[in-house]
N, C-alpha and C positions, 0 to 999 in steps of 0.2 A: 694454770687452770684453763681447761678447755671450755669455751663458751658453747652452750647448747644452740643447735640450729634453730633459727626463728620459726615459729609455727606459721603455717599457711593461713592467711586470713582471706576468706572469700571476698572477691570484689562485688560491686553492685550487680553486674550482669550475671554472675554466678548465683547470687541470691535470688534474682528474678527467675533464672533458669530453674532452680530447685523448687521455687514456689509455684510456678506455672505448670511444671511437670507434675507436681503433686496434685494440682487441680484437675489435670487431664486424667491421670491414672486412678483417681478416686471418684471420678464422675462429676466433680463440681463444674467442670467444663465438658459439655456433651459433644458427641460426634457431630461434625459439621458446624459447630458453633463459631460464629465470627468473633474475633478478638479485636476490639477497638483499642488502639494504643493509648489514647487519652484516658479511657475508663480503667484500663489495667494499670496505668500509671497512678491513678488516684487510689485504686484498690490496694496496691502494694506500697504506696507512698514512696515511689521512686520516679526518677525522670524518665522521659520517653527513650532516651538513648540506650540505657541498659536493658529496657524492656524489648526494644527492637533486636538488640544483640542476642538476647536470650531466645527470642522467637526464631531467629535465623538458625541458632544452634539446635533448637528443638525440631526444626524442619529437617536438619541433617539426621536426626534420630527417628525420622518418619512418624512424628507425633503432630506436626504442624504442616499445613499446606500453604504455600505462598501463592496467592492468586496473581494473574497477569497485571492487576492494578496495584501490586505491592501491598495488598492487604493480607491478613492472616486468618486462618480458620483451623479448627481441630480436624484431623483427618477423619474421614468417614469410610468405613470398610464396605466394599461392595462384594457380591457373591464370588467374583474371581479372586479378590484379596483373601477371602476366607478360605477358599479351596487351596490357595497357595500356602497359607499359613499352616493349615491342617496337614497338607502333604509334607511340608518341611519338618514339622514337629514329629510326625510319625516316623519319618526317615531318621531324624537325629536321635530320637529316644530309642528306637529299635537298635540302632548302631551302638548307642551307649550301653544298653543291656547286653548286647551280643559281645561286647569287648570288656565286660566287667570282670570276668574271671572270679577269683576268690573274693574280690571286693563286694560282690553282690550279697554275700552273707552279712555284711555290715549295714545293709539297707535299713533305715530306722522305721520299720513298720509300726512298732508299738507306740513310739512317741508321736508319729504322724497321726495314727488313729486316735490317740488321746486328744491331740490338738484339734482335730476336726470335730470330735464329739463336744468338746468345750465350746467351740465357736458356734456350732450348730445350735446349742442350747442358748447361747447368748443372743442369737438373731442378728449379729453384726455382719452384714454382707461385705463390708470393707475388710474386716479381719479374715473373712472366708477367702477373699481374693488373695490375701497375703499367704494364707495357709496353702491354697492350691498352687501358688507359685513355688512355695517351699517343696511341695510334693514333687513337682516336675523337675525342679532343680536338683532334688535328691536323686532322681533317676539319672540325670546328666552327670552328676558327681561320681557315680560308680564306675564310669568309663575310665579306662587306663589311658585313653587318648587325651592329652592335655589341651588340645585345640577344640574339643567338642563344645565346651562351655562358651567359647568366643563365637562359635558358629551359632549356637542357640541364642545368644544375645541379640542376633539380628532380628529375630521374630518376637522377642520378649515383650517389647512395648505394645505393638498392635495386638498381640495375644492377650495382654492384660486388659486392654480396652474391651475386647470381645467378652472375656470372662466376666468382667464387671457387669456388663449389660445383661448377660444371661442370668447371673445370680440375682440381680435386682428384680428381674421380670418373673422368674419362675420360682425361686426358692424363698425369697423374702417378700414377694408380692408388692414391690415398689412399682408405681405406675410409670412404665416405660413403654412407649409405642415403637415397635420394631417390625420389619417385614417377617411374615410367618416362616418363610423358608430359611432366613438367617437364624432365627431362634432355634428352629428344629435342628439344623446342622450343628449349631453351637452346643446344644444340650446333648445330642447323640454322640458327638465325637469328643467334645471337651470334658464333659462332666461324668457321664456314666462310667467310663473306665476308672476314674479316680474314686467316685463314690462307692462303686461296687467293691473296689479293692480295699478301701479303708473301713467301710461299714459292714462289709460282708462277713 
């Protein structure tokens, strides 16, 4: 009898990583918000060591900034960051569609349109963020180039933070204070193509 391979059990730093990442990507932790180790330790009911390990890993994912005094804060996107993200996404998605070939016929237009309609009716901006990510990942998925998804993953996390802010501010009227130029760029370039495509 062959024994089954033991299932991987996440260690404490992995648990902390998943929890804090979810807080950032859902907006529970805002841009530029300082993370105090002791408070986060109490919030997650974990010791400081796995919290610190998780934050250092999140820094590698471009979600956390480590300050010179070894404190931690959520990244804050400036205009240059936004331009870089938008330029890269345009380049990657254009390449994905250009190299799709016959796979483009399988793009899930109807299912995505239905998903967006349901979420728009529900008024859940968090679900809308997830749906928008699925929309853009579907574009990447049609490429025949196997490395395009890995390249796209580089901008996925900061892109999601920006998407969340735009949706909360404009579509679902959540009180979020952001610079006018950041919001305008975000809406014009991130959302109009997706919304016109799916609701048009």
